[in-house]
N, C-alpha and C positions, 0 to 999 in steps of 0.2 A: 287303949290305941295299937298299941304293939300287938295283941289280939287280931283288930280288926284289920291290922296291915298284912299280918302273915294269911288269913282268911280272904281275901283278898289278891294276894299272890299267888293261893291255892289254886283257888278259883280261877282265876286266868289261864292259869297255868294247865288246870282239867279243859278250859274254854281251846287251849292250844291244843291240846295232845286231842280232842272230838273232832275239831275243825278238821286236824290231819289225818283223823282215822275216816272223816268223810269224806273229806278228797279222797286218800288211797281208794277206797270200798270203792266211790263210783267210778274211779278211773281204769280199773281192772273190769269192773262190769261193764262199762262202755265197748271197752277196747276187746274180750270177750263177744259181744253182741256185733261189733263189725267184725271180727271175723271170721264169727258164724254165720253173720248173714253171706260173707264173701263166698265163703266155701260151699254154702245150701245151694248156691245158686250154679255149682257145679254138681250137682247129685246124679250123677247117670243110672242108678238103678232103684231106687226110692226116693220119692220129694226131702226126706227126712235124716236118707243116708247117703251120706256121702264120702267117696274113698281120700279126699282133698280135706281133712280137717284139723290142718294147724293150733285147733284152742285147744286140745289133749296138752300137747307142748307146752303151749302158752299156761294153760293151768299149771299144771306142774309143772313148772319151772317156778311160778308167782308161788305156789305152795310154798316152796320148797326156799325158795330164799325169804318170804315175808310171816312165814308162817303158817298156821293150820287156817288160824281165825280167818284168812282171805279164802277160805274154799266159801264162805256164805256171799262172797261177791260172783263167787264161779257158778253158783245154783241160781242166784237172782238175773246171770245175763244168760245163762244156758237156757232159763223159762220165759223171758222174755224173747229170745231169739227161736225158739219152737213154736212158743205160743202167734205170734205174727207167720209163720209160715208155712204148715201143715201140722195136722191132727185136730186134738181138745186140750182142753187143760190137764183134765187127767194123762193123757200122752204126753203132754209138756212138761209135768210136774215129774211124772216118773223119768223122762231123758234127761230133765234137768238133776233128779237127783243121781242119777247114775253116773254122769259126767262130773260133779260136785265129788262124790266118792272114790270115783278113778282117778281125782286127782289128791283127795285126801287119802287113800290105802296108800297108793304110788307114794306120796313122800313121807308117810309114816313109814313101809318097810325101807323105803334105801336110807331113813335117819336111824331105823331101830337095825338094819344088819348093811348097810352100805356108805356108812362114814359119812352119811349126810350130804353138803354139799361139796365135800372133800370126795365124792363117789369116782369124781374122774381124775383122781391123780395116781391110780394106778391100773394097769390091768386088767387085776380082780375085782376092783370097785367098778369097772365099767364093763364086767363082764355080769356083775349081781346088778349090775342098773337095768342091762339088757335085758337080763331073764325077768327080771319083777316088771320093765314094761308090755312083757311077749305075756305074763302066765294072769299074773294076779290082778293087775286094776285095770286093762285094758279089757279083760272079762267083764266088769262088773257091768261097765257103762254098754258095751252090745248086747248082753245078757238082756239088761232094763228096756234097754232103748226097743231092740228088736221085739223081747217079747211082748212088751206094754201096747206096742202096735198090731200087731200081729191079736191081742187079746180083745181089741177095743176094733176090731175089723178095717184097719187100714191100711192091711198088709196081707196077703193070701199066705195061708200057711204053708202051703207047699212051697215059699218061695224063702221060706226061714234061715236056711242054711245060706244061701246065696247072698242074701242082705244080713246075715249076720256075718258072713266070712268079710264081704265089704267094707263093714263096718268095724269088724276088730283090727283088720288089718291097715286099713287109716288112722284110726289111732294108733298103732304100735309103731309106726312107721315116722311120724309127724312127733310124737314123743320121742323118739330116737335122734330124732334131726333137729330140733327145736329147741327142745331140754337142754340141752350142753348148750348148748349158743348164748340161752338165757341167761345162764347160773354160771356160767366162767364168764362172760362180761360183766356178773354181776357182783360178784367177787374178785374182778382183777385191781389190781393197785394201780393207783395212777400213774406208776411206773411208766406205763404204755406209752402214755403222749409224748414221750421223750423223740429224740429226733430219730434218731439210732432207730429206733423201735417202730416208730412210726414208718418211715419210709422203708423198713423190711416188709412190714406188713403189707402196706400198702401196692409193692410190687407183684407181692403173691397176692393178692387181690384183682389185680390188673390182670395178672396171667388168668386167675381163673375168668373172670368173666370174660375174656379172650376165645378160652377153650369154649364156654359156655355158649358163646355165639355163632360158631362153630359149629359145634357137635350135636345143640339142643335147637336154638331156636329157629325159627318161621322165616326169619329175611332171608335166609340162602334156599337155594331150590333144591329139592329132598329127591337124591339120587339112590340106589342100590348099594355105589359104594358110601354114601354119607353115615349109612348105620353105624360103619367100623368105627367113624372115629370118636363113640363117645367113649372107647376104651381111654380118650386122650385125659377124660379125668380121671385118671391114674395119676396123673404127672403132679397137676398141683396139690393132691391127698397126702402122696408122697411126701413132697417135695417142706408140705407145711408140719407132717407129721416128723421129718426126721433133722429139719432144722429147725424150724419155730415152735409151736408149742401145741396147748390143749385147746385153748382159745380160739386161734387161726385157724388149727382144723375145722373144729364144729362150724366155724362159719362159714368157712370153704365149702362144705359138705352142702351148709343151709343153702350158699348160694347157687350151687351144681342143681339142689333137688329145683330149686324158684325158676330155675333156666328149663332144666327138664318138664316142669309143671305147664310151662307155658308155651312151648314145644307141640306137648302132647294135647292141650286142649286146642290148641290152634290145628291139629292134624299132620303136624309134621314132626319128625325126630324119627331117633331109633324104635319106639315106642307104640308106633301107630299100630292099631290092628282092625280085626272087623269092627268090632265096637266099643264105644267111648270108655264101657266099663271097666271091658278086658284089657283097653292100652295105661289105663290107669294102675291097673292091680298089677300090671310089669311095672311102668314107673315105679309102684309101690316096692317092690321087691329089688329095684334098681337104686333105690334109699335106703332101704335097709343095709343090704353088701356093702356100699361105700363107707358109709357113717361110720355101724358098730367097730370093724376092722383098722380104719383108720384112726379113729380115737382112741382104740388098746394099743396101736401101733406107736404112738404119741407118747402116751400115756408111761409105755414101756420105757420109751426113749428118756421121757422125764424123771421115771425112777435111775435109770444109768446114771443123767447127770446130776442128779443130787450126788448118790455115792459116790461117784467123783470128784463132787466138790470137799464134799466130807473126807476124804480120803486125803486128798489136797490139805484139809485144814489142820486134819490129824497129822500129818508128816511136817509142815510147817511148825506145830505147837510143838511137836515132840522133839524139832530140831532146836528151836529155842528155849526150851527147858534142858537138854541139855546142855548148850552152850552155859547157861548158869549152872549147873552141878558140873561142871568142870570147871570155871570161874572159882566157883567154893570150892571145891576140892584143890584148886590149883594154890589161894588163898592160906587156903591151911595147911599146906605143903611150905609155904613161904615160912610162913607162924613157925610153926613147929621147928623149921632148919635153926632160924634164928635162934631157936630156947634152948638148942642141943649141940654138943660137943664130938658126940660120936655116932655111928651107923647106928647101932646097935638101939640107945635113945630114941633117934629119930623114927625107926623102924613102930618101939612100941607107942611111942606116944602118937605117930601118923596113924597107926591102926586105930588106936583108942578115937581119938578125932570121928575116924572113919565111922567106926560104929556106932557111936552119939550121933552124926549126922542120920547117919543110916535111922536110927530109931523117931527123929526128928523129923525126918522127911513125910510129904505128906502121904496121907492113909491107903492113896489111890494105888492098885495094883500093877497097872503099868507103869507107872513111876518109879514102884519101888524093886519091878522090872527092870525098868534102865539102871537103877541106883545098883541095884545088884551088879551088872555088868559091869559099869565103873570101878565099884569096887573091886570086882575080882581082877579085870586089867591093871588100875594100881598095884594092887600087891604081888600080880606077874612081873609087874615092872621093879616093883623093890627085890623079889626073890632075884632078879638078874643082876641085880647091883651088889646084893648079897652075894653071890655065887663071885661076883668079879671081886671081892674083896675090897671095897671103895670106901672114903670116910667121905663127911657132910662138913662144910665148912660154915660159919654163921653167913656170908652172902650166898647159900644154897651151891656155890659150885662144887659138882665132887670132884675127889683128887685120889692118887691110889696112896693107899698108908705106907708113911716110910718117906714123902715124896716131902719136900718143902713148899707150905702154903704160896 
């Protein structure tokens, strides 16, 4: 009976775990297909190549949060999205392989060389994350994708460079914009829903939406002077980097990028040029230039804030331990004073007690250094007393020799 019960419980746990994996796998794949189809609708240079490609950042963030096993869901999502768009099964397989390898290699390098999900905690981590997105991971997807299309005859070799550059820049920009937002929201503790935190985040998000509407949206009439309003994007990014945190900074960069895409695809905003692909490429450079520096600045501010908090903690701890040691020394002095009749006996007894205390105090170098300073100060006081030829009574009152108690 017991064995059957244990087997039944294990089987139920396995089934529950399997069901969770299936739901997770299916959800990731469906979301990837939806993002891919929306992005391919904005293809500007080839039906299978678009500069607006959020699935790259989504896939990299999902693998960083959920593990390497989720890359299989990325593969199937990319396969379905490309198979129902353009090309053949062969090119769809090659593109899907490139997309899956892109997220897998990028996540492995970030975990291996850039502290994994904690890569956005320091400016150095942000820099390493950006370099990994620029060179190894995104180049795999662009090379396999454009190479398979050219080999299969779906793209001219004369257009290889332009298609590859568009593919690569789209992957880089959206990896730098979307991945930080996904990862930082995924690892954020529930503290952010506190009222004060929520109000501050909502205020800066509202300011970002206002800037996005004024600077990038097609709702306002385009004029030659309106293009300069794009520099207003610096305000909410700087505010978030200096006063908030990396999560809000990444979210604001994503919101501004969405407003910029909306305006550009509507032939409005500061990035409109003669062709749609050229406009999108200019937009991608804007996204890269606002996301990485602002995130690095926010990480640097967070590091300085953590250092200040650590220094304050150490100073409070040092003050507390100093008071404890002084209390112990005062108690020792009172006890030795009650047991001695002359100053010489008191000095010898008190010095011996201080020496024994110094041997028993914690082995921490900082505490020993602190105790050494206290010991030196105490002995200095004793020397001063000795030079003035004072005596000690049982109640620890000092009186001149020869005077009456």
